[in-house]
C-alpha positions in Angstrom: 24.4 16.5 11.3 23.0 13.0 11.4 19.2 12.6 11.5 17.5 12.0 14.8 16.5 8.4 15.6 12.9 7.3 15.7 11.3 6.5 19.1 9.8 3.3 20.2 6.0 3.2 19.3 5.0 2.0 22.8 7.1 4.3 24.9 4.2 5.7 26.8 2.9 2.2 27.7 6.3 1.1 29.0 6.6 4.3 31.1 3.3 3.4 32.8 4.5 -0.2 33.3 7.8 0.9 34.9 6.2 3.6 37.1 4.0 1.0 38.7 7.0 -1.1 39.7 9.2 1.6 41.2 7.2 4.2 43.1 8.8 5.7 46.1 11.7 3.2 46.0 15.1 4.0 44.7 18.7 2.7 44.9 21.5 5.2 44.5 23.3 5.3 41.2 25.8 7.7 42.5 29.1 6.0 43.3 29.5 5.7 47.1 32.7 7.0 48.7 35.9 5.0 48.0 38.8 5.1 50.4 41.7 4.5 48.0 42.8 5.8 44.7 45.2 8.2 43.0 44.9 11.9 43.9 46.7 12.8 40.6 44.0 13.4 38.0 46.5 12.8 35.2 47.8 9.4 36.4 44.6 7.4 36.4 46.0 4.8 34.0 48.2 3.5 36.8 45.4 3.2 39.3 44.0 -0.2 40.2 40.2 -0.3 39.6 38.1 -0.8 42.7 34.4 -1.3 42.1 32.0 0.2 44.6 31.1 -2.5 47.1 27.6 -3.5 48.4 26.7 -6.3 50.7 27.8 -9.8 49.9 24.2 -10.9 49.3 23.5 -7.9 47.0 26.7 -8.4 45.0 25.8 -12.1 44.5 22.3 -11.2 43.3 23.6 -8.6 40.9 26.2 -10.9 39.5 23.4 -13.3 38.7 21.5 -10.5 37.0 24.6 -9.8 35.0 24.9 -13.4 34.0 21.3 -13.6 33.0 21.5 -10.4 31.0 24.4 -11.7 28.9 22.4 -15.0 28.4 19.1 -13.5 27.2 20.5 -10.7 25.1 21.3 -12.7 22.0 17.7 -14.1 21.7 16.2 -10.6 22.2 18.5 -9.0 19.7 17.8 -11.5 17.0 14.2 -10.2 17.0 15.4 -6.6 16.5 18.1 -6.8 13.8 18.0 -3.0 13.2 19.5 -2.6 16.7 23.3 -2.8 16.3 24.1 -3.4 19.9 27.8 -4.0 19.5 28.4 -0.8 17.5 30.3 2.0 19.1 32.9 4.6 18.3 35.6 6.4 20.2 35.5 10.2 19.8 38.1 12.7 20.9 37.8 16.3 21.8 40.8 17.2 19.7 39.4 15.7 16.5 35.6 16.0 16.8 34.7 19.3 15.1 33.4 22.1 17.3 29.8 23.1 16.8 29.2 26.0 14.4 26.3 28.4 14.8 25.0 27.9 11.2 24.7 24.1 11.9 22.4 24.6 14.9 19.0 23.0 14.4 17.3 25.6 16.6 15.1 23.0 18.3 13.2 25.5 20.4 11.6 28.9 19.2 13.6 30.8 21.8 16.8 28.9 21.2 16.8 27.9 24.9 15.4 25.2 27.2 15.3 24.9 31.0 17.4 22.3 32.7 15.4 19.8 34.7 16.9 17.9 37.7 15.3 14.5 38.5 16.1 12.2 41.5 15.8 9.2 39.2 17.5 6.2 37.6 19.1 7.2 34.3 17.1 4.8 32.1 13.9 5.6 33.9 14.5 9.3 33.3 15.3 8.6 29.6 12.1 6.6 29.2 10.1 9.4 30.8 11.7 12.0 28.6 11.1 10.0 25.4 7.4 9.8 26.4 7.2 13.5 27.1 8.9 14.4 23.8 7.7 11.7 21.3 8.8 13.7 18.2 12.2 14.7 19.6 14.2 11.7 18.3 16.2 9.2 20.3 17.3 10.2 23.9 21.0 10.3 24.6 22.1 9.4 28.1 25.4 10.0 29.9 27.3 6.8 31.0 29.7 7.8 33.8 32.2 5.2 32.7 35.2 3.4 34.1 38.2 4.3 32.1 39.9 1.0 32.8 37.3 -1.7 32.9 34.4 -2.2 30.4 31.2 -1.8 32.4 33.1 -1.2 35.6 32.5 -4.0 38.1 29.1 -5.2 36.8 30.1 -8.8 36.2 31.2 -9.0 39.8 27.9 -7.4 41.1 29.1 -3.9 41.8 26.5 -1.2 41.8 27.2 2.3 40.4 25.7 4.2 37.6 27.6 2.4 34.8 26.9 -1.0 36.3 23.2 -0.1 36.7 23.1 0.7 33.0 24.7 -2.6 32.1 22.4 -4.7 34.2 19.4 -3.3 32.5 20.5 -3.2 28.9 22.8 -4.2 26.0 25.4 -1.5 26.8 28.2 -3.8 27.7 28.1 -5.4 24.2 29.5 -2.1 22.9 32.3 -1.6 25.4 35.1 -3.3 23.5 38.4 -4.1 25.2 40.3 -2.4 22.5 39.1 1.0 23.8 40.7 0.6 27.2 42.3 2.3 29.0 40.6 5.5 27.8 42.6 8.6 27.1 41.6 11.7 29.2 39.7 13.5 26.5 38.0 10.5 24.9 34.4 9.6 24.9 32.5 6.5 23.6 29.4 6.8 21.6 27.0 3.9 21.4 24.0 4.6 19.1 21.9 1.6 19.9 21.4 0.5 23.5 18.2 -1.5 24.1 16.7 -1.6 27.6 15.6 -5.1 28.6 15.0 -4.9 32.3 13.2 -2.8 34.9 15.1 -1.0 37.6 16.6 -2.4 40.8 13.5 -1.7 43.0 11.4 -3.7 40.5 13.8 -6.6 41.0 15.4 -6.0 37.6 12.4 -7.8 36.1 12.9 -8.7 32.4 10.6 -6.6 30.2 10.0 -9.5 27.8 7.6 -11.2 27.2 5.3 -8.5 28.6 6.9 -6.1 26.1 7.7 -7.3 22.6 11.4 -7.0 21.6 10.4 -4.5 18.8 8.7 -2.3 21.5 11.6 -2.2 23.9 13.1 1.3 24.5 16.3 2.1 22.7 18.5 5.0 23.7 22.0 6.2 22.7 24.8 6.4 25.2 27.5 9.0 25.7 30.4 7.4 27.7 32.6 9.8 29.6 35.1 8.9 32.3 35.3 11.4 35.2 38.6 12.2 37.0 39.4 9.6 39.6 39.7 11.0 43.1 41.3 14.4 42.1 42.9 16.5 44.9 40.5 19.0 46.4 40.7 21.8 49.0 38.2 23.7 51.1 37.7 27.4 50.8 35.6 29.9 52.8 33.6 32.5 50.9 30.6 34.7 51.3 27.3 33.0 50.4 25.4 34.2 47.3 22.3 36.2 47.9 23.6 39.1 50.0 23.2 37.6 53.4 26.9 38.1 54.2 27.2 34.6 55.6 30.5 32.8 55.2 30.3 29.3 53.9 32.9 26.6 53.3 32.9 24.7 50.0 35.1 22.1 48.3 36.9 22.9 45.0 39.4 21.2 42.8 42.9 21.9 44.2 44.4 22.0 40.7 42.8 24.4 38.2 43.9 22.1 35.4 41.7 19.3 36.9 38.7 21.6 36.8 39.5 22.6 33.2 39.9 18.9 32.2 36.5 18.1 33.8 35.0 20.9 31.6 36.7 19.4 28.6 35.0 16.1 29.3 31.7 17.9 29.5 32.4 19.8 26.2 33.1 16.5 24.5 29.9 15.0 25.9 27.8 17.8 24.5 29.6 17.9 21.2 29.2 14.1 20.8 25.4 14.5 21.4 25.0 17.4 19.0 27.2 15.9 16.3 25.2 12.7 16.4 21.9 14.5 16.1 20.5 14.3 19.7 18.4 17.1 21.1 17.0 15.1 24.1 19.7 14.6 26.8 19.8 12.8 30.2 23.1 13.9 31.9 24.3 13.4 35.4 26.6 14.3 38.4 29.8 13.4 36.6 32.3 11.9 39.1 30.4 12.9 42.2 30.3 9.4 43.9 33.2 7.1 44.4 35.5 9.2 42.3 35.0 12.0 44.9 34.8 15.0 42.5 33.4 18.0 44.4 29.7 18.1 43.6 29.1 21.8 43.6 32.1 22.4 41.5 30.9 19.8 39.0 27.5 21.4 38.8 29.1 24.8 38.2 31.3 23.3 35.5 28.2 22.0 33.7 26.7 25.5 34.0 29.7 27.2 32.6 30.1 24.8 29.7 26.4 25.1 28.7 26.9 28.9 28.7 29.7 28.8 26.2 28.9 30.2 22.7 29.5 26.8 21.1 26.5 25.3 22.9 24.1 28.2 22.6 21.3 28.8 20.1 19.0 25.8 20.2 21.0 22.6 20.1 18.7 21.0 22.8 15.0 20.4 23.0 15.2 19.0 26.6 18.1 18.7 29.0 17.5 16.5 32.1 20.0 15.6 34.8 19.3 12.2 36.5 20.9 12.7 39.9 19.9 9.6 41.8 20.3 10.4 45.5 18.3 8.0 47.6 20.7 8.1 50.5 20.5 11.9 50.8 24.2 12.5 50.1 23.3 16.0 48.8 24.0 15.6 45.1 20.4 16.1 44.0 20.0 19.2 46.2 23.2 20.8 44.9 22.4 20.1 41.3 18.8 21.4 41.7 20.2 24.6 43.4 22.9 25.3 40.8 21.2 24.0 37.5 17.5 23.5 38.1 15.5 25.7 35.8 18.5 27.4 34.2 17.8 28.0 30.5 20.5 26.7 28.1 
């Protein structure tokens, strides 16, 4: 197992700075509903990419943010040569070795840690987690990636979780065209992603010069592409808890699609563990524009974490950043299914 990465020495100061700029204001990172797309989860490579749309004014502003991010990154990066922003590697479930019990670092005395669900931007959650666990090594965050376009539609001003990461950081520099389109059971690991901006409510304010380049937060990124608009169906079943009430919920129509989603989650966790990360910020994989059923996705995460491969103390902290400003229900569902569960 590779050693954990050192944290930024001024993480706590930056957390305080960010919190003062984004209290009580959030913009959803979940991809909003999309009206078109393939219903066959195994035919995504033939699907035309459609970035989530915002207002014309918002898209124009975000396109300018993208342009400025690309412009200022070279100057910032020259001051932090140890950050290899363009470095990344494609990893595959079929070839990345499964985790072995005797390799487990046993990061907690009990070998378990409770999952925490936060209604927060991914990078803000990562910065807060790094501040809470200063000796835990570098935080690894999930990028819910486009499998066809590097950074999704960030250059055009689209706004979804991957685009939000690109606006604020060096992530796009590691999303090389040679990787695209992604295979179904492929992930992309980027060890060094430097965060250079505040979040959208803060106006995407550049952190420099208020924060020196050497003190900017650096995270690692686990890129996983969710299924694009898989077929779903509604079922009726008795509610948990013994009330006898019958509830309707949405599930994957094809069991193979559900298992493929779990394979993507297995790869995500295996990537994190194999690269030495015990602090994770994950998310509601595919529960926005790609229309994966949110309760099913939450249960898939729960089932994967319960598998023997991922037991025994691989994680010091596991957070799910489920940004749900619009009240679409993702946060509530993930809190209900996963909140406080020890893994």
